[in-house]
C-alpha positions in Angstrom: -104.7 -25.1 -17.4 -107.2 -25.0 -14.5 -108.1 -22.3 -12.1 -108.6 -22.7 -8.2 -111.4 -20.5 -7.2 -111.7 -19.7 -3.5 -112.7 -17.0 -1.0 -110.9 -15.6 1.9 -110.9 -12.6 4.2 -108.3 -9.8 3.4 -108.3 -8.2 6.7 -108.1 -9.2 10.4 -108.7 -7.5 13.8 -105.6 -5.2 14.4 -103.2 -6.8 17.1 -101.4 -3.5 17.1 -103.0 0.0 17.5 -103.0 2.6 14.8 -104.5 0.5 11.9 -107.4 2.4 10.3 -110.7 0.8 11.1 -109.1 -1.4 13.6 -108.2 -3.8 10.7 -104.8 -4.9 9.4 -103.8 -7.0 6.4 -104.3 -10.8 6.7 -102.1 -12.3 3.7 -102.1 -15.8 5.7 -105.9 -16.2 5.7 -107.2 -19.6 5.0 -108.5 -20.3 1.5 -111.9 -21.9 1.3 -112.6 -23.5 -2.1 -115.6 -22.5 -4.2 -114.8 -24.7 -7.2 -112.4 -25.2 -10.2 -112.6 -23.7 -13.6 -111.0 -24.8 -16.9 -110.5 -21.3 -18.3 -109.7 -17.7 -16.7 -113.1 -16.2 -17.9 -115.0 -19.1 -16.2 -113.0 -18.4 -13.1 -113.7 -14.6 -13.2 -117.5 -15.5 -13.6 -117.4 -17.6 -10.6 -115.7 -15.0 -8.6 -118.2 -12.2 -9.6 -121.2 -14.5 -9.0 -120.0 -15.5 -5.6 -119.0 -11.8 -4.5 -122.5 -10.6 -5.8 -124.2 -13.2 -3.6 -122.1 -12.6 -0.4 -121.5 -9.8 1.8 -117.8 -8.9 2.3 -118.3 -7.9 5.9 -116.0 -5.9 7.9 -112.9 -8.1 7.0 -113.7 -7.9 3.2 -114.3 -11.7 2.4 -114.0 -12.1 -1.3 -113.6 -14.6 -4.1 -110.5 -14.9 -5.9 -108.7 -17.4 -8.3 -105.4 -18.6 -9.0 -103.7 -20.9 -11.7 -103.2 -24.1 -10.6 
C-alpha cells in the first residue's frame, strides 16, 4: 500500500457572520502533493517534517496523508 502525502488549508474566510475568528471549515480545499510514501510511518514522518518547516498561518495549512 502507498500513501499520498499532501497539504491543504483546513479553514477559509467565513462567508456567513458568527464564525469564531472569522473562519469556517473548508472540507473542499485543494490538496497539494508533497510526495508519496510506501508505509504509514514514512507518511507520518513526511507530514511531521513538512509541518515543522511551514507556518500553518491563519487558515491552518497542514500536511496530511491518505492511503491510496
